[in-house]
C-alpha positions in Angstrom: 15.6 54.1 26.0 19.2 53.3 25.3 19.1 50.5 28.0 16.0 49.1 26.3 17.7 48.9 22.9 20.8 47.3 24.4 18.7 44.6 26.0 16.8 43.9 22.7 20.1 43.7 20.9 21.5 41.2 23.4 18.4 39.1 23.1 18.6 39.1 19.3 22.3 38.1 19.5 21.6 35.3 21.9 18.6 34.1 19.8 20.7 34.1 16.7 23.5 32.2 18.3 21.2 29.4 19.7 20.9 26.4 17.5 17.5 25.9 16.0 15.9 22.7 17.2 13.4 21.0 15.0 10.1 20.1 16.7 10.0 16.5 17.9 7.7 14.4 15.7 4.3 13.4 17.1 2.1 10.4 16.8 -0.6 12.6 15.1 -1.1 11.6 11.5 -1.9 8.7 9.3 -0.2 5.3 10.0 -0.2 2.0 8.1 -0.3 -1.3 9.9 1.1 -4.2 7.8 0.7 -7.9 8.1 4.0 -9.2 9.6 3.8 -12.4 7.6 2.9 -11.1 4.2 4.1 -7.5 4.4 0.8 -6.3 2.9 -1.2 -3.5 4.4 -4.0 -4.5 6.8 -5.3 -1.1 7.9 -4.6 2.6 8.2 -5.0 4.5 11.5 -5.6 8.2 11.8 -4.2 9.5 15.1 -5.3 12.9 16.3 -4.6 15.1 19.3 -7.3 16.9 21.3 -6.5 18.8 24.4 -3.2 16.9 24.9 -4.9 13.5 24.5 -4.1 11.3 21.5 -6.7 9.0 20.0 -6.7 6.7 17.0 -9.4 5.6 14.6 -9.4 3.0 11.8 -9.3 5.1 8.6 -9.1 2.3 6.0 -9.3 -1.5 6.1 -7.7 -3.7 3.4 -10.1 -6.7 3.4 -8.9 -10.1 2.2 -11.1 -12.1 -0.1 -14.1 -13.5 1.8 -13.9 -11.0 4.7 -17.0 -9.0 5.5 -16.5 -5.4 4.2 -19.3 -4.4 6.6 -17.5 -5.6 9.7 -19.0 -4.5 13.0 -17.5 -4.8 16.5 -20.0 -7.3 17.8 -17.9 -8.1 20.9 -17.0 -4.5 21.8 -18.5 -3.1 25.0 -20.6 0.0 25.6 -21.3 2.5 22.8 -18.9 0.7 20.4 -20.9 -2.5 20.5 -22.3 -3.3 17.0 -20.7 -0.2 15.4 -18.8 -0.5 12.1 -15.0 -1.1 12.7 -14.2 1.3 10.0 -14.1 4.7 11.7 -14.1 3.1 15.2 -11.9 4.8 17.8 -9.6 2.0 19.0 -6.8 4.0 20.6 -7.9 6.1 23.5 -6.4 8.3 26.3 -2.8 8.4 25.2 -0.7 11.1 26.8 2.5 12.4 25.3 5.8 12.2 27.1 8.4 13.3 24.5 8.5 10.6 21.8 6.5 8.2 24.1 2.8 8.0 24.7 1.3 6.3 27.8 -1.7 5.8 30.0 -4.0 4.9 27.1 -5.8 1.8 25.9 -6.2 0.0 22.6 -9.2 -2.2 21.7 -8.9 -5.3 19.6 -12.0 -5.2 17.4 -11.8 -9.0 16.7 -12.8 -9.9 20.3 -13.6 -6.6 22.0 -10.7 -6.9 24.4 -9.3 -3.7 25.8 -5.6 -3.5 26.6 -3.4 -0.9 28.3 -1.3 0.7 25.6 2.0 2.4 25.0 3.2 4.1 21.8 6.6 5.4 20.7 7.5 7.5 17.7 10.9 7.0 16.1 13.1 10.1 16.3 12.7 10.6 12.5 8.9 10.3 12.8 8.5 7.6 10.2 7.7 4.6 12.5 5.3 4.2 15.4 5.6 1.3 17.8 2.3 0.4 19.3 2.2 -2.0 22.3 -0.9 -3.5 23.9 -0.5 -5.3 27.2 -2.1 -6.8 30.3 -0.8 -5.8 33.7 2.8 -4.8 32.9 4.1 -3.9 29.5 6.4 -7.0 29.6 3.3 -9.1 28.9 2.1 -7.7 25.6 2.5 -7.5 21.9 4.0 -4.8 19.8 3.5 -3.7 16.2 5.5 -1.2 14.2 3.4 1.0 11.9 4.7 3.2 9.1 3.8 6.8 8.6 1.9 7.7 5.5 1.6 11.1 4.0 -1.3 13.1 5.5 -3.0 13.3 2.0 -2.8 9.5 1.3 -6.6 9.1 2.1 -7.7 12.1 0.0 -5.4 11.0 -2.8 -7.1 7.6 -2.9 -10.5 9.3 -2.8 -9.8 11.5 -5.7 -8.6 8.9 -8.1 -11.0 8.4 -10.9 -13.1 5.3 -10.6 -12.2 2.6 -13.0 -14.9 2.4 -15.7 -15.7 -0.8 -17.4 -14.4 -0.8 -21.0 -17.0 -0.4 -23.7 -16.7 -2.7 -26.6 -17.6 -1.4 -30.0 -21.1 -2.4 -31.0 -21.4 -4.8 -34.0 -24.0 -3.9 -36.6 
């Protein structure tokens, strides 16, 4: 029994002496894509992890005047064809390797093109670089998305709706 207590004591001392490492940030969460020219938000993506695979759906779209708020992916292939872009899974099959994600694809809902994809989370977890490419990653395009608080969507949903003002009635 004395040997057992000694081993437990040694393990506790070693554990206490070891520096605590914060968990690495993941891509899971809510991300904002901004227009690189205007700096205004274009869309929000919700990235989730299921069984070690990361997927991303469009959670919110900031439509410009004249754009169709009922946008559907007319040029997508398979089950996505004709489905509303809002809620559509555009990032598929991403596998985590530290702060990097690979072996996935990303769909461009404007033309239905599917590209190979890479993602990389910044060490502080506040930025996500998303790269779509053909063939090798050198031939592609990257965007940097900003992390949003996980409750940003629900916070918007719970804001009271603006009510039209009621002017006093003249008698």
